[in-house]
SELO-181392 format. One record per residue: residue in one letter; x, y, z of N, C-alpha, C in turn. Coordinates in pm, whole numbers, plus 50000, padded with zeros to 5 digits. Layout:
BEGIN
AXYZXYZXYZ...
This chain:
BEGIN
M252641199311350253551188311327254611189511241T254361200611153255451203511047256451209011091T256551215411189257561222311231258401211411313F257721205311390258461193511466259141184111369D258581182411242258961172311136260101178211094D260091191811053261301196810998262551196011071R262291198911211263181198911296264011185311320E263191175711338263531161511321264581158411224S263931161711115264461160110971266121168110956A265991181111009267271187711007268321183011133F267721174811231268791168811330269231154711271E268631149611197269041137111108269961140211022N269821150910940270721155610843271961158510904K271981165711001273181171311097274021158211134F273271151311190273911137011244274521128711136A273961125011004274441119310900275841127310825H275571142210840276761149710798278111147610881D277791150111032278931148511114279381134911121E278621123611088279151113311085280201109310953E279781113910861280421116810724281721122610748L281831134710805283021139410830284061132810933R283261127211038284061120411133284751105311075F284091101010972284641088510906285611095610786K285571105410732286561111010665287751115610745A287711121310858288781125910949289551112210985I288881102811032289411094111091290271085410970A289681084310840290451079510748291821085810709R291631100710695292631109610674293851104810799R293171106110934294191104211021295171090411008D294191079210965295141068110960296231068210831R295801077010716296681076510628297801082010667L297811094710756298701104410802299691094610895V299051087910980299821081911075300351070510984G299951065010898300211054510830301881058410745L301941071510695302921078010650303781078610751W303731085110859304531086610975305191075811019A304401062411005305151050611054305891047710973A305761047910822306341043810698307741050710718E307631063810744309101069410764309821064110876K309381062610980309961055911064310631042511028L310001033310953310311022310904311111022010780G311541033810749312501038910649311811036210498K310731035310474309891032510367309681047510299T309781046210164309421061610077308671056009981G308291066709889307521067209776306461056909773A306471048709673305341039909658305091030709785D306101026809843306141015409928305511025410074A305981036310096305381044310204303771044110161D303311050610074301821050310012301061035510054A301621026809995300991014010030301051007610181Y302021011310234301851011010401300791018710443A300531031410412299561041110467298231032910430R298081027510300296901020710285296581008310365D297441002610395297570990010487296940993110635V297401007310671296881010910800295501014310777V295071022110696293791026210672292941012310657S293401003110601292730988610599292540983710715A293290982910804293420979510951292570983611029D292110998810996291171004911094289470998911044L289410990310977288050985010924287820972911003K288770966511074288770952211105287740954811252K287870963511328287280964411467287060978011487P285820979811547285620993211578286301001311684G286811013211678287591020411759289211023411661D289941028111756291331028911733292401016711762A291831007311834292750997611859293270990011778D292570986511635293280978511568294350985611450V294300997411439295291009211419296431007211514F296441008611643297351009611722298151000211744E297440987111721298100972111724298730970711604K298620972311486299180972211371300380979811365L300430993211407301621001311418302400994511545R301990992111647302940989711745303640973811716A302950965411605303350954411574304480955811469D304440965711403305170970311285306440980811327L306120987911406307240997011455308380989511561P309570995111539310580990011624310030994211780A310800985011863310460990712026310811001212081D312021010011987312141023412058311131030912030V310221028211938308981037911948307891033712058G307801038812148306901038712250305561039212214D304691032612309303251031812267302591048612298A303301052812369302841070512400302961076712272E304451073912243304421082512095303251079711995I303231066111993302251062411869300891069511912R300311068812034298991070712059298981088812040Q300091096612068300291112212071300211113711912Q300831103711823300761109611692299341104911632M298691095711676297151095211646296551104611663L296831112311793295921122811865296131133511761D297521138011749297951149211687297371148711540L297731137111477297301137711357295741137411297L295041133511413293611134311391293141148311395A294051155611483293731169511501293751176111345R294931173511293295611179811173294191174011067A293951162911067293181157710977291911166510957V291131167611108290051176711134290111189411060Q291241195511083291441211511016291391209410883E292241200610819292221200610663290771197510609I290131188910672288871188810628288011200510635E288061205910762287421219010761287641229310702T288871228610623289401241010550289241239310420Q288601226110365288321223410225287211233010176
């Protein structure tokens, strides 16, 4: 049973590690997409950072990405389409994962 217990513990540790990395990647993505949106809104410096923090906070309201998308959609002008927002979210998630993996 010791080998089985060791394997079970290893799987649990890997799951916990993967979930931590997933959380970090999504939080980083939210910050990056917040900075992208802030630029679209003409915000710079401290205002852009504050907006990015608001986007990160928005992600804590509901599970999944819907809350972030809804915040961005509500804040961004109509000339920024839904597809562009979703594409930025995907692209910046990939960038966030890459940044975390290279740390």
